[in-house]
PyMOL Python script that loads the backbone (N, CA, C, O; Angstrom):
from pymol import cmd

cmd.read_pdbstr("""\
ATOM      1  N   MET A   1     106.334 151.562  36.064  1.00  0.00           N
ATOM      2  CA  MET A   1     107.013 152.474  37.013  1.00  0.00           C
ATOM      3  C   MET A   1     106.387 152.188  38.393  1.00  0.00           C
ATOM      4  O   MET A   1     105.166 152.133  38.535  1.00  0.00           O
ATOM      5  N   MET A   2     107.218 152.016  39.358  1.00  0.00           N
ATOM      6  CA  MET A   2     106.760 151.699  40.702  1.00  0.00           C
ATOM      7  C   MET A   2     106.210 152.970  41.408  1.00  0.00           C
ATOM      8  O   MET A   2     106.754 154.067  41.284  1.00  0.00           O
ATOM      9  N   ILE A   3     105.164 152.768  42.111  1.00  0.00           N
ATOM     10  CA  ILE A   3     104.619 153.837  42.953  1.00  0.00           C
ATOM     11  C   ILE A   3     105.367 153.825  44.233  1.00  0.00           C
ATOM     12  O   ILE A   3     105.528 152.781  44.865  1.00  0.00           O
ATOM     13  N   LEU A   4     105.839 155.003  44.633  1.00  0.00           N
ATOM     14  CA  LEU A   4     106.549 155.112  45.900  1.00  0.00           C
ATOM     15  C   LEU A   4     105.739 154.566  47.053  1.00  0.00           C
ATOM     16  O   LEU A   4     104.589 154.964  47.236  1.00  0.00           O
ATOM     17  N   LYS A   5     106.297 153.678  47.826  1.00  0.00           N
ATOM     18  CA  LYS A   5     105.568 153.116  48.942  1.00  0.00           C
ATOM     19  C   LYS A   5     105.842 153.962  50.173  1.00  0.00           C
ATOM     20  O   LYS A   5     106.985 154.316  50.463  1.00  0.00           O
ATOM     21  N   LEU A   6     104.806 154.271  50.869  1.00  0.00           N
ATOM     22  CA  LEU A   6     104.903 155.059  52.106  1.00  0.00           C
ATOM     23  C   LEU A   6     104.195 154.281  53.202  1.00  0.00           C
ATOM     24  O   LEU A   6     103.010 153.968  53.084  1.00  0.00           O
ATOM     25  N   ARG A   7     104.906 153.976  54.244  1.00  0.00           N
ATOM     26  CA  ARG A   7     104.296 153.201  55.346  1.00  0.00           C
ATOM     27  C   ARG A   7     104.419 154.095  56.592  1.00  0.00           C
ATOM     28  O   ARG A   7     105.456 154.708  56.850  1.00  0.00           O
ATOM     29  N   LYS A   8     103.331 154.139  57.337  1.00  0.00           N
ATOM     30  CA  LYS A   8     103.384 154.853  58.592  1.00  0.00           C
ATOM     31  C   LYS A   8     102.913 153.897  59.677  1.00  0.00           C
ATOM     32  O   LYS A   8     101.962 153.139  59.485  1.00  0.00           O
ATOM     33  N   ILE A   9     103.582 153.943  60.801  1.00  0.00           N
ATOM     34  CA  ILE A   9     103.213 153.114  61.944  1.00  0.00           C
ATOM     35  C   ILE A   9     102.639 154.114  62.964  1.00  0.00           C
ATOM     36  O   ILE A   9     103.284 155.093  63.341  1.00  0.00           O
ATOM     37  N   TYR A  10     101.406 153.825  63.391  1.00  0.00           N
ATOM     38  CA  TYR A  10     100.723 154.769  64.269  1.00  0.00           C
ATOM     39  C   TYR A  10     100.697 154.297  65.749  1.00  0.00           C
ATOM     40  O   TYR A  10     100.493 155.120  66.642  1.00  0.00           O
ATOM     41  N   LYS A  11     100.896 153.011  66.014  1.00  0.00           N
ATOM     42  CA  LYS A  11     100.836 152.538  67.396  1.00  0.00           C
ATOM     43  C   LYS A  11     102.015 153.102  68.181  1.00  0.00           C
ATOM     44  O   LYS A  11     103.155 153.055  67.718  1.00  0.00           O
ATOM     45  N   ASN A  12     101.748 153.612  69.321  1.00  0.00           N
ATOM     46  CA  ASN A  12     102.811 154.164  70.190  1.00  0.00           C
ATOM     47  C   ASN A  12     103.731 155.141  69.436  1.00  0.00           C
ATOM     48  O   ASN A  12     104.951 155.133  69.601  1.00  0.00           O
ATOM     49  N   ARG A  13     103.121 155.950  68.633  1.00  0.00           N
ATOM     50  CA  ARG A  13     103.897 156.846  67.762  1.00  0.00           C
ATOM     51  C   ARG A  13     104.639 157.884  68.608  1.00  0.00           C
ATOM     52  O   ARG A  13     103.991 158.658  69.313  1.00  0.00           O
ATOM     53  N   PRO A  14     105.954 157.926  68.562  1.00  0.00           N
ATOM     54  CA  PRO A  14     106.757 158.867  69.362  1.00  0.00           C
ATOM     55  C   PRO A  14     106.570 160.275  68.887  1.00  0.00           C
ATOM     56  O   PRO A  14     106.152 160.512  67.754  1.00  0.00           O
ATOM     57  N   MET A  15     106.872 161.190  69.731  1.00  0.00           N
ATOM     58  CA  MET A  15     106.779 162.640  69.439  1.00  0.00           C
ATOM     59  C   MET A  15     107.867 162.993  68.408  1.00  0.00           C
ATOM     60  O   MET A  15     107.671 163.925  67.627  1.00  0.00           O
ATOM     61  N   ASP A  16     108.987 162.290  68.381  1.00  0.00           N
ATOM     62  CA  ASP A  16     110.108 162.610  67.489  1.00  0.00           C
ATOM     63  C   ASP A  16     110.109 161.717  66.247  1.00  0.00           C
ATOM     64  O   ASP A  16     111.171 161.269  65.814  1.00  0.00           O
ATOM     65  N   ASN A  17     108.935 161.453  65.670  1.00  0.00           N
ATOM     66  CA  ASN A  17     108.846 160.646  64.476  1.00  0.00           C
ATOM     67  C   ASN A  17     109.674 161.270  63.339  1.00  0.00           C
ATOM     68  O   ASN A  17     109.529 162.438  62.978  1.00  0.00           O
ATOM     69  N   MET A  18     110.530 160.428  62.817  1.00  0.00           N
ATOM     70  CA  MET A  18     111.403 160.834  61.706  1.00  0.00           C
ATOM     71  C   MET A  18     111.028 160.125  60.440  1.00  0.00           C
ATOM     72  O   MET A  18     110.440 159.045  60.489  1.00  0.00           O
ATOM     73  N   THR A  19     111.352 160.703  59.302  1.00  0.00           N
ATOM     74  CA  THR A  19     111.083 160.066  58.025  1.00  0.00           C
ATOM     75  C   THR A  19     112.393 159.529  57.465  1.00  0.00           C
ATOM     76  O   THR A  19     113.350 160.276  57.260  1.00  0.00           O
ATOM     77  N   PHE A  20     112.420 158.222  57.223  1.00  0.00           N
ATOM     78  CA  PHE A  20     113.547 157.536  56.656  1.00  0.00           C
ATOM     79  C   PHE A  20     113.223 157.208  55.191  1.00  0.00           C
ATOM     80  O   PHE A  20     112.104 156.822  54.851  1.00  0.00           O
ATOM     81  N   THR A  21     114.259 157.379  54.325  1.00  0.00           N
ATOM     82  CA  THR A  21     114.127 156.884  52.958  1.00  0.00           C
ATOM     83  C   THR A  21     115.145 155.773  52.768  1.00  0.00           C
ATOM     84  O   THR A  21     116.334 155.917  53.052  1.00  0.00           O
ATOM     85  N   VAL A  22     114.624 154.659  52.273  1.00  0.00           N
ATOM     86  CA  VAL A  22     115.461 153.506  52.062  1.00  0.00           C
ATOM     87  C   VAL A  22     115.507 153.181  50.551  1.00  0.00           C
ATOM     88  O   VAL A  22     114.486 152.839  49.955  1.00  0.00           O
ATOM     89  N   PHE A  23     116.676 153.290  49.957  1.00  0.00           N
ATOM     90  CA  PHE A  23     116.863 152.859  48.585  1.00  0.00           C
ATOM     91  C   PHE A  23     117.169 151.347  48.674  1.00  0.00           C
ATOM     92  O   PHE A  23     118.135 150.925  49.310  1.00  0.00           O
ATOM     93  N   SER A  24     116.328 150.574  48.027  1.00  0.00           N
ATOM     94  CA  SER A  24     116.452 149.113  48.169  1.00  0.00           C
ATOM     95  C   SER A  24     116.290 148.418  46.859  1.00  0.00           C
ATOM     96  O   SER A  24     116.036 149.078  45.851  1.00  0.00           O
ATOM     97  N   LYS A  25     116.425 147.105  46.818  1.00  0.00           N
ATOM     98  CA  LYS A  25     116.201 146.354  45.635  1.00  0.00           C
ATOM     99  C   LYS A  25     115.645 144.951  46.002  1.00  0.00           C
ATOM    100  O   LYS A  25     115.676 144.550  47.165  1.00  0.00           O
ATOM    101  N   LYS A  26     115.143 144.228  45.000  1.00  0.00           N
ATOM    102  CA  LYS A  26     114.585 142.934  45.272  1.00  0.00           C
ATOM    103  C   LYS A  26     115.622 141.952  45.790  1.00  0.00           C
ATOM    104  O   LYS A  26     116.803 142.023  45.452  1.00  0.00           O
ATOM    105  N   ASN A  27     115.148 141.038  46.617  1.00  0.00           N
ATOM    106  CA  ASN A  27     115.954 139.952  47.155  1.00  0.00           C
ATOM    107  C   ASN A  27     117.182 140.488  47.941  1.00  0.00           C
ATOM    108  O   ASN A  27     118.253 139.883  47.918  1.00  0.00           O
ATOM    109  N   CYS A  28     117.009 141.572  48.596  1.00  0.00           N
ATOM    110  CA  CYS A  28     118.035 142.161  49.432  1.00  0.00           C
ATOM    111  C   CYS A  28     117.621 142.040  50.900  1.00  0.00           C
ATOM    112  O   CYS A  28     116.775 142.790  51.387  1.00  0.00           O
ATOM    113  N   SER A  29     118.252 141.054  51.608  1.00  0.00           N
ATOM    114  CA  SER A  29     117.850 140.787  52.947  1.00  0.00           C
ATOM    115  C   SER A  29     118.182 141.944  53.869  1.00  0.00           C
ATOM    116  O   SER A  29     117.428 142.228  54.800  1.00  0.00           O
ATOM    117  N   PHE A  30     119.307 142.620  53.626  1.00  0.00           N
ATOM    118  CA  PHE A  30     119.651 143.783  54.474  1.00  0.00           C
ATOM    119  C   PHE A  30     118.706 144.909  54.247  1.00  0.00           C
ATOM    120  O   PHE A  30     118.431 145.666  55.178  1.00  0.00           O
ATOM    121  N   CYS A  31     118.184 145.065  53.038  1.00  0.00           N
ATOM    122  CA  CYS A  31     117.178 146.081  52.755  1.00  0.00           C
ATOM    123  C   CYS A  31     115.918 145.818  53.583  1.00  0.00           C
ATOM    124  O   CYS A  31     115.362 146.715  54.217  1.00  0.00           O
ATOM    125  N   ASP A  32     115.501 144.578  53.551  1.00  0.00           N
ATOM    126  CA  ASP A  32     114.294 144.153  54.329  1.00  0.00           C
ATOM    127  C   ASP A  32     114.492 144.379  55.838  1.00  0.00           C
ATOM    128  O   ASP A  32     113.593 144.829  56.548  1.00  0.00           O
ATOM    129  N   ARG A  33     115.690 144.051  56.286  1.00  0.00           N
ATOM    130  CA  ARG A  33     115.994 144.250  57.700  1.00  0.00           C
ATOM    131  C   ARG A  33     115.974 145.722  58.061  1.00  0.00           C
ATOM    132  O   ARG A  33     115.480 146.077  59.131  1.00  0.00           O
ATOM    133  N   ALA A  34     116.483 146.572  57.226  1.00  0.00           N
ATOM    134  CA  ALA A  34     116.492 148.020  57.464  1.00  0.00           C
ATOM    135  C   ALA A  34     115.047 148.541  57.541  1.00  0.00           C
ATOM    136  O   ALA A  34     114.714 149.305  58.446  1.00  0.00           O
ATOM    137  N   ILE A  35     114.217 148.142  56.621  1.00  0.00           N
ATOM    138  CA  ILE A  35     112.797 148.604  56.632  1.00  0.00           C
ATOM    139  C   ILE A  35     112.114 148.148  57.855  1.00  0.00           C
ATOM    140  O   ILE A  35     111.368 148.919  58.458  1.00  0.00           O
ATOM    141  N   ASN A  36     112.335 146.866  58.283  1.00  0.00           N
ATOM    142  CA  ASN A  36     111.678 146.350  59.500  1.00  0.00           C
ATOM    143  C   ASN A  36     112.191 147.059  60.752  1.00  0.00           C
ATOM    144  O   ASN A  36     111.429 147.334  61.680  1.00  0.00           O
ATOM    145  N   LEU A  37     113.502 147.353  60.766  1.00  0.00           N
ATOM    146  CA  LEU A  37     114.034 148.081  61.965  1.00  0.00           C
ATOM    147  C   LEU A  37     113.418 149.469  62.082  1.00  0.00           C
ATOM    148  O   LEU A  37     113.052 149.897  63.177  1.00  0.00           O
ATOM    149  N   ILE A  38     113.306 150.163  60.976  1.00  0.00           N
ATOM    150  CA  ILE A  38     112.668 151.459  61.046  1.00  0.00           C
ATOM    151  C   ILE A  38     111.208 151.397  61.439  1.00  0.00           C
ATOM    152  O   ILE A  38     110.748 152.211  62.240  1.00  0.00           O
ATOM    153  N   GLU A  39     110.481 150.460  60.899  1.00  0.00           N
ATOM    154  CA  GLU A  39     109.083 150.293  61.288  1.00  0.00           C
ATOM    155  C   GLU A  39     108.933 149.848  62.755  1.00  0.00           C
ATOM    156  O   GLU A  39     108.025 150.293  63.457  1.00  0.00           O
ATOM    157  N   ASP A  40     109.818 148.981  63.194  1.00  0.00           N
ATOM    158  CA  ASP A  40     109.800 148.513  64.598  1.00  0.00           C
ATOM    159  C   ASP A  40     110.014 149.676  65.575  1.00  0.00           C
ATOM    160  O   ASP A  40     109.564 149.614  66.719  1.00  0.00           O
ATOM    161  N   ASN A  41     110.693 150.722  65.131  1.00  0.00           N
ATOM    162  CA  ASN A  41     110.965 151.851  65.957  1.00  0.00           C
ATOM    163  C   ASN A  41     109.940 153.007  65.721  1.00  0.00           C
ATOM    164  O   ASN A  41     110.135 154.148  66.140  1.00  0.00           O
ATOM    165  N   ASP A  42     108.852 152.631  65.031  1.00  0.00           N
ATOM    166  CA  ASP A  42     107.695 153.530  64.873  1.00  0.00           C
ATOM    167  C   ASP A  42     108.003 154.799  64.126  1.00  0.00           C
ATOM    168  O   ASP A  42     107.510 155.873  64.471  1.00  0.00           O
ATOM    169  N   HIS A  43     108.824 154.673  63.096  1.00  0.00           N
ATOM    170  CA  HIS A  43     109.137 155.817  62.228  1.00  0.00           C
ATOM    171  C   HIS A  43     108.498 155.607  60.855  1.00  0.00           C
ATOM    172  O   HIS A  43     108.098 154.495  60.508  1.00  0.00           O
ATOM    173  N   THR A  44     108.409 156.690  60.080  1.00  0.00           N
ATOM    174  CA  THR A  44     107.928 156.610  58.735  1.00  0.00           C
ATOM    175  C   THR A  44     109.044 156.179  57.803  1.00  0.00           C
ATOM    176  O   THR A  44     110.182 156.625  57.949  1.00  0.00           O
ATOM    177  N   VAL A  45     108.733 155.325  56.857  1.00  0.00           N
ATOM    178  CA  VAL A  45     109.737 154.828  55.927  1.00  0.00           C
ATOM    179  C   VAL A  45     109.180 154.939  54.487  1.00  0.00           C
ATOM    180  O   VAL A  45     108.081 154.482  54.173  1.00  0.00           O
ATOM    181  N   ILE A  46     109.998 155.568  53.650  1.00  0.00           N
ATOM    182  CA  ILE A  46     109.734 155.716  52.215  1.00  0.00           C
ATOM    183  C   ILE A  46     110.669 154.720  51.540  1.00  0.00           C
ATOM    184  O   ILE A  46     111.885 154.802  51.711  1.00  0.00           O
ATOM    185  N   ILE A  47     110.109 153.768  50.767  1.00  0.00           N
ATOM    186  CA  ILE A  47     110.868 152.755  50.111  1.00  0.00           C
ATOM    187  C   ILE A  47     110.994 153.060  48.640  1.00  0.00           C
ATOM    188  O   ILE A  47     109.987 153.229  47.953  1.00  0.00           O
ATOM    189  N   LYS A  48     112.221 153.133  48.141  1.00  0.00           N
ATOM    190  CA  LYS A  48     112.498 153.410  46.744  1.00  0.00           C
ATOM    191  C   LYS A  48     113.278 152.228  46.125  1.00  0.00           C
ATOM    192  O   LYS A  48     114.479 152.088  46.358  1.00  0.00           O
ATOM    193  N   LYS A  49     112.620 151.424  45.375  1.00  0.00           N
ATOM    194  CA  LYS A  49     113.247 150.261  44.763  1.00  0.00           C
ATOM    195  C   LYS A  49     113.974 150.633  43.505  1.00  0.00           C
ATOM    196  O   LYS A  49     113.341 150.957  42.500  1.00  0.00           O
ATOM    197  N   ILE A  50     115.310 150.595  43.531  1.00  0.00           N
ATOM    198  CA  ILE A  50     116.117 151.069  42.438  1.00  0.00           C
ATOM    199  C   ILE A  50     116.061 150.170  41.218  1.00  0.00           C
ATOM    200  O   ILE A  50     116.341 150.612  40.104  1.00  0.00           O
ATOM    201  N   ASP A  51     115.701 148.907  41.421  1.00  0.00           N
ATOM    202  CA  ASP A  51     115.614 147.991  40.263  1.00  0.00           C
ATOM    203  C   ASP A  51     114.234 148.019  39.599  1.00  0.00           C
ATOM    204  O   ASP A  51     113.997 147.329  38.607  1.00  0.00           O
ATOM    205  N   GLU A  52     113.346 148.810  40.149  1.00  0.00           N
ATOM    206  CA  GLU A  52     111.971 148.971  39.537  1.00  0.00           C
ATOM    207  C   GLU A  52     111.802 150.303  38.914  1.00  0.00           C
ATOM    208  O   GLU A  52     110.916 150.457  38.072  1.00  0.00           O
ATOM    209  N   ASP A  53     112.596 151.302  39.267  1.00  0.00           N
ATOM    210  CA  ASP A  53     112.496 152.597  38.697  1.00  0.00           C
ATOM    211  C   ASP A  53     113.900 153.254  38.587  1.00  0.00           C
ATOM    212  O   ASP A  53     114.545 153.534  39.597  1.00  0.00           O
ATOM    213  N   GLN A  54     114.340 153.483  37.363  1.00  0.00           N
ATOM    214  CA  GLN A  54     115.687 154.039  37.186  1.00  0.00           C
ATOM    215  C   GLN A  54     115.827 155.403  37.764  1.00  0.00           C
ATOM    216  O   GLN A  54     116.932 155.804  38.132  1.00  0.00           O
ATOM    217  N   ALA A  55     114.731 156.150  37.862  1.00  0.00           N
ATOM    218  CA  ALA A  55     114.817 157.486  38.498  1.00  0.00           C
ATOM    219  C   ALA A  55     115.296 157.364  39.949  1.00  0.00           C
ATOM    220  O   ALA A  55     116.056 158.206  40.428  1.00  0.00           O
ATOM    221  N   PHE A  56     114.853 156.322  40.637  1.00  0.00           N
ATOM    222  CA  PHE A  56     115.294 156.100  42.028  1.00  0.00           C
ATOM    223  C   PHE A  56     116.794 155.741  42.074  1.00  0.00           C
ATOM    224  O   PHE A  56     117.508 156.174  42.979  1.00  0.00           O
ATOM    225  N   PHE A  57     117.250 154.975  41.129  1.00  0.00           N
ATOM    226  CA  PHE A  57     118.679 154.645  41.016  1.00  0.00           C
ATOM    227  C   PHE A  57     119.476 155.893  40.816  1.00  0.00           C
ATOM    228  O   PHE A  57     120.482 156.104  41.493  1.00  0.00           O
ATOM    229  N   LEU A  58     119.039 156.750  39.876  1.00  0.00           N
ATOM    230  CA  LEU A  58     119.795 157.974  39.581  1.00  0.00           C
ATOM    231  C   LEU A  58     119.761 158.924  40.778  1.00  0.00           C
ATOM    232  O   LEU A  58     120.764 159.583  41.051  1.00  0.00           O
ATOM    233  N   GLU A  59     118.635 159.017  41.506  1.00  0.00           N
ATOM    234  CA  GLU A  59     118.530 159.823  42.653  1.00  0.00           C
ATOM    235  C   GLU A  59     119.537 159.343  43.745  1.00  0.00           C
ATOM    236  O   GLU A  59     120.227 160.155  44.361  1.00  0.00           O
ATOM    237  N   MET A  60     119.596 158.075  43.954  1.00  0.00           N
ATOM    238  CA  MET A  60     120.471 157.461  44.926  1.00  0.00           C
ATOM    239  C   MET A  60     121.906 157.774  44.579  1.00  0.00           C
ATOM    240  O   MET A  60     122.683 158.151  45.457  1.00  0.00           O
ATOM    241  N   ARG A  61     122.282 157.627  43.304  1.00  0.00           N
ATOM    242  CA  ARG A  61     123.676 157.885  42.861  1.00  0.00           C
ATOM    243  C   ARG A  61     124.070 159.369  43.083  1.00  0.00           C
ATOM    244  O   ARG A  61     125.203 159.709  43.421  1.00  0.00           O
ATOM    245  N   GLU A  62     123.082 160.189  42.873  1.00  0.00           N
ATOM    246  CA  GLU A  62     123.328 161.668  43.042  1.00  0.00           C
ATOM    247  C   GLU A  62     123.537 162.001  44.515  1.00  0.00           C
ATOM    248  O   GLU A  62     124.448 162.750  44.869  1.00  0.00           O
ATOM    249  N   LYS A  63     122.683 161.436  45.371  1.00  0.00           N
ATOM    250  CA  LYS A  63     122.743 161.795  46.772  1.00  0.00           C
ATOM    251  C   LYS A  63     123.847 161.077  47.564  1.00  0.00           C
ATOM    252  O   LYS A  63     124.338 161.590  48.570  1.00  0.00           O
ATOM    253  N   ALA A  64     124.232 159.857  47.080  1.00  0.00           N
ATOM    254  CA  ALA A  64     125.253 159.061  47.800  1.00  0.00           C
ATOM    255  C   ALA A  64     126.139 158.345  46.796  1.00  0.00           C
ATOM    256  O   ALA A  64     126.096 157.121  46.678  1.00  0.00           O
ATOM    257  N   PRO A  65     126.958 159.128  46.061  1.00  0.00           N
ATOM    258  CA  PRO A  65     127.785 158.498  45.006  1.00  0.00           C
ATOM    259  C   PRO A  65     128.788 157.497  45.512  1.00  0.00           C
ATOM    260  O   PRO A  65     129.170 156.609  44.750  1.00  0.00           O
ATOM    261  N   ALA A  66     129.239 157.576  46.743  1.00  0.00           N
ATOM    262  CA  ALA A  66     130.231 156.675  47.242  1.00  0.00           C
ATOM    263  C   ALA A  66     129.674 155.329  47.750  1.00  0.00           C
ATOM    264  O   ALA A  66     130.417 154.368  47.952  1.00  0.00           O
ATOM    265  N   MET A  67     128.368 155.292  47.945  1.00  0.00           N
ATOM    266  CA  MET A  67     127.772 154.066  48.446  1.00  0.00           C
ATOM    267  C   MET A  67     127.720 152.966  47.364  1.00  0.00           C
ATOM    268  O   MET A  67     127.250 153.206  46.252  1.00  0.00           O
ATOM    269  N   ARG A  68     128.200 151.776  47.701  1.00  0.00           N
ATOM    270  CA  ARG A  68     128.291 150.697  46.724  1.00  0.00           C
ATOM    271  C   ARG A  68     127.525 149.449  47.164  1.00  0.00           C
ATOM    272  O   ARG A  68     127.494 148.457  46.436  1.00  0.00           O
ATOM    273  N   THR A  69     126.903 149.488  48.357  1.00  0.00           N
ATOM    274  CA  THR A  69     126.128 148.375  48.853  1.00  0.00           C
ATOM    275  C   THR A  69     124.770 148.803  49.172  1.00  0.00           C
ATOM    276  O   THR A  69     124.505 150.001  49.275  1.00  0.00           O
ATOM    277  N   MET A  70     123.868 147.860  49.338  1.00  0.00           N
ATOM    278  CA  MET A  70     122.427 148.145  49.607  1.00  0.00           C
ATOM    279  C   MET A  70     122.110 147.644  51.008  1.00  0.00           C
ATOM    280  O   MET A  70     122.699 146.660  51.456  1.00  0.00           O
ATOM    281  N   PRO A  71     121.220 148.279  51.685  1.00  0.00           N
ATOM    282  CA  PRO A  71     120.436 149.518  51.285  1.00  0.00           C
ATOM    283  C   PRO A  71     121.272 150.739  51.490  1.00  0.00           C
ATOM    284  O   PRO A  71     122.368 150.712  52.050  1.00  0.00           O
ATOM    285  N   VAL A  72     120.676 151.862  50.987  1.00  0.00           N
ATOM    286  CA  VAL A  72     121.193 153.215  51.222  1.00  0.00           C
ATOM    287  C   VAL A  72     120.077 153.893  52.008  1.00  0.00           C
ATOM    288  O   VAL A  72     118.943 154.014  51.544  1.00  0.00           O
ATOM    289  N   VAL A  73     120.437 154.329  53.211  1.00  0.00           N
ATOM    290  CA  VAL A  73     119.437 154.865  54.126  1.00  0.00           C
ATOM    291  C   VAL A  73     119.695 156.329  54.433  1.00  0.00           C
ATOM    292  O   VAL A  73     120.821 156.735  54.720  1.00  0.00           O
ATOM    293  N   PHE A  74     118.598 157.130  54.366  1.00  0.00           N
ATOM    294  CA  PHE A  74     118.633 158.531  54.718  1.00  0.00           C
ATOM    295  C   PHE A  74     117.599 158.751  55.855  1.00  0.00           C
ATOM    296  O   PHE A  74     116.578 158.067  55.917  1.00  0.00           O
ATOM    297  N   VAL A  75     117.884 159.700  56.729  1.00  0.00           N
ATOM    298  CA  VAL A  75     116.878 160.159  57.658  1.00  0.00           C
ATOM    299  C   VAL A  75     116.749 161.656  57.497  1.00  0.00           C
ATOM    300  O   VAL A  75     117.737 162.387  57.574  1.00  0.00           O
ATOM    301  N   ASP A  76     115.567 162.095  57.279  1.00  0.00           N
ATOM    302  CA  ASP A  76     115.313 163.551  57.087  1.00  0.00           C
ATOM    303  C   ASP A  76     116.325 164.152  56.103  1.00  0.00           C
ATOM    304  O   ASP A  76     116.868 165.231  56.338  1.00  0.00           O
ATOM    305  N   ASP A  77     116.564 163.449  55.016  1.00  0.00           N
ATOM    306  CA  ASP A  77     117.509 163.881  53.942  1.00  0.00           C
ATOM    307  C   ASP A  77     118.975 163.888  54.308  1.00  0.00           C
ATOM    308  O   ASP A  77     119.786 164.455  53.576  1.00  0.00           O
ATOM    309  N   GLN A  78     119.337 163.277  55.418  1.00  0.00           N
ATOM    310  CA  GLN A  78     120.747 163.155  55.840  1.00  0.00           C
ATOM    311  C   GLN A  78     121.126 161.711  55.662  1.00  0.00           C
ATOM    312  O   GLN A  78     120.405 160.817  56.105  1.00  0.00           O
ATOM    313  N   LEU A  79     122.285 161.462  54.998  1.00  0.00           N
ATOM    314  CA  LEU A  79     122.740 160.104  54.770  1.00  0.00           C
ATOM    315  C   LEU A  79     123.109 159.441  56.094  1.00  0.00           C
ATOM    316  O   LEU A  79     123.891 159.971  56.884  1.00  0.00           O
ATOM    317  N   ILE A  80     122.516 158.258  56.312  1.00  0.00           N
ATOM    318  CA  ILE A  80     123.005 157.414  57.460  1.00  0.00           C
ATOM    319  C   ILE A  80     123.993 156.450  56.920  1.00  0.00           C
ATOM    320  O   ILE A  80     125.056 156.295  57.521  1.00  0.00           O
ATOM    321  N   GLY A  81     123.727 155.775  55.814  1.00  0.00           N
ATOM    322  CA  GLY A  81     124.624 154.787  55.214  1.00  0.00           C
ATOM    323  C   GLY A  81     123.878 153.481  54.967  1.00  0.00           C
ATOM    324  O   GLY A  81     122.763 153.501  54.446  1.00  0.00           O
ATOM    325  N   GLY A  82     124.466 152.358  55.326  1.00  0.00           N
ATOM    326  CA  GLY A  82     123.862 151.067  55.076  1.00  0.00           C
ATOM    327  C   GLY A  82     123.182 150.534  56.316  1.00  0.00           C
ATOM    328  O   GLY A  82     122.901 151.282  57.253  1.00  0.00           O
ATOM    329  N   TYR A  83     122.915 149.221  56.321  1.00  0.00           N
ATOM    330  CA  TYR A  83     122.180 148.630  57.372  1.00  0.00           C
ATOM    331  C   TYR A  83     122.943 148.707  58.761  1.00  0.00           C
ATOM    332  O   TYR A  83     122.340 149.032  59.784  1.00  0.00           O
ATOM    333  N   ALA A  84     124.223 148.411  58.756  1.00  0.00           N
ATOM    334  CA  ALA A  84     125.038 148.494  59.962  1.00  0.00           C
ATOM    335  C   ALA A  84     125.005 149.887  60.531  1.00  0.00           C
ATOM    336  O   ALA A  84     124.913 150.060  61.747  1.00  0.00           O
ATOM    337  N   ASP A  85     125.078 150.880  59.677  1.00  0.00           N
ATOM    338  CA  ASP A  85     125.015 152.293  60.078  1.00  0.00           C
ATOM    339  C   ASP A  85     123.650 152.593  60.711  1.00  0.00           C
ATOM    340  O   ASP A  85     123.560 153.338  61.687  1.00  0.00           O
ATOM    341  N   LEU A  86     122.622 152.023  60.159  1.00  0.00           N
ATOM    342  CA  LEU A  86     121.258 152.246  60.685  1.00  0.00           C
ATOM    343  C   LEU A  86     121.176 151.617  62.097  1.00  0.00           C
ATOM    344  O   LEU A  86     120.672 152.242  63.030  1.00  0.00           O
ATOM    345  N   VAL A  87     121.675 150.381  62.236  1.00  0.00           N
ATOM    346  CA  VAL A  87     121.653 149.753  63.573  1.00  0.00           C
ATOM    347  C   VAL A  87     122.389 150.661  64.589  1.00  0.00           C
ATOM    348  O   VAL A  87     121.921 150.868  65.708  1.00  0.00           O
ATOM    349  N   GLN A  88     123.530 151.181  64.172  1.00  0.00           N
ATOM    350  CA  GLN A  88     124.307 152.092  65.062  1.00  0.00           C
ATOM    351  C   GLN A  88     123.522 153.337  65.390  1.00  0.00           C
ATOM    352  O   GLN A  88     123.569 153.829  66.518  1.00  0.00           O
ATOM    353  N   HIS A  89     122.803 153.849  64.416  1.00  0.00           N
ATOM    354  CA  HIS A  89     121.987 155.069  64.590  1.00  0.00           C
ATOM    355  C   HIS A  89     120.940 154.827  65.704  1.00  0.00           C
ATOM    356  O   HIS A  89     120.746 155.680  66.570  1.00  0.00           O
ATOM    357  N   PHE A  90     120.287 153.683  65.669  1.00  0.00           N
ATOM    358  CA  PHE A  90     119.265 153.395  66.665  1.00  0.00           C
ATOM    359  C   PHE A  90     119.863 153.040  67.995  1.00  0.00           C
ATOM    360  O   PHE A  90     119.231 153.273  69.024  1.00  0.00           O
ATOM    361  N   SER A  91     121.064 152.481  68.022  1.00  0.00           N
ATOM    362  CA  SER A  91     121.668 152.144  69.318  1.00  0.00           C
ATOM    363  C   SER A  91     122.170 153.386  70.047  1.00  0.00           C
ATOM    364  O   SER A  91     122.369 153.356  71.261  1.00  0.00           O
ATOM    365  N   ASN A  92     122.377 154.480  69.310  1.00  0.00           N
ATOM    366  CA  ASN A  92     122.809 155.770  69.875  1.00  0.00           C
ATOM    367  C   ASN A  92     121.663 156.588  70.423  1.00  0.00           C
ATOM    368  O   ASN A  92     121.888 157.608  71.074  1.00  0.00           O
ATOM    369  N   LYS A  93     120.432 156.159  70.172  1.00  0.00           N
ATOM    370  CA  LYS A  93     119.264 156.908  70.600  1.00  0.00           C
ATOM    371  C   LYS A  93     118.955 156.656  72.047  1.00  0.00           C
ATOM    372  O   LYS A  93     117.994 157.211  72.579  1.00  0.00           O
TER     373      LYS A  93
END
""", "prot")
cmd.dss("prot")
cmd.show_as("cartoon", "prot")
cmd.util.cbc("prot")
cmd.orient("prot")
């Protein structure tokens, strides 16, 4: 069973630090890009690898049943969507 990875970036930490949850899997370049984008913007990211822990897969399906591509990204428990949606989220800030 995979231990949940929690990464925090402390340099230039903004006052409005948000917690992102990324449901990802191995060999997913868009998953890696999403994680890097979140870290580059100095936010907290929780990574849940669905191919390493079935509980993460079931959690993702429950929270976002319509999502069929990876990654699946949430911010503060609100669904953002996939990688393109995450890019749009940051461009609106």
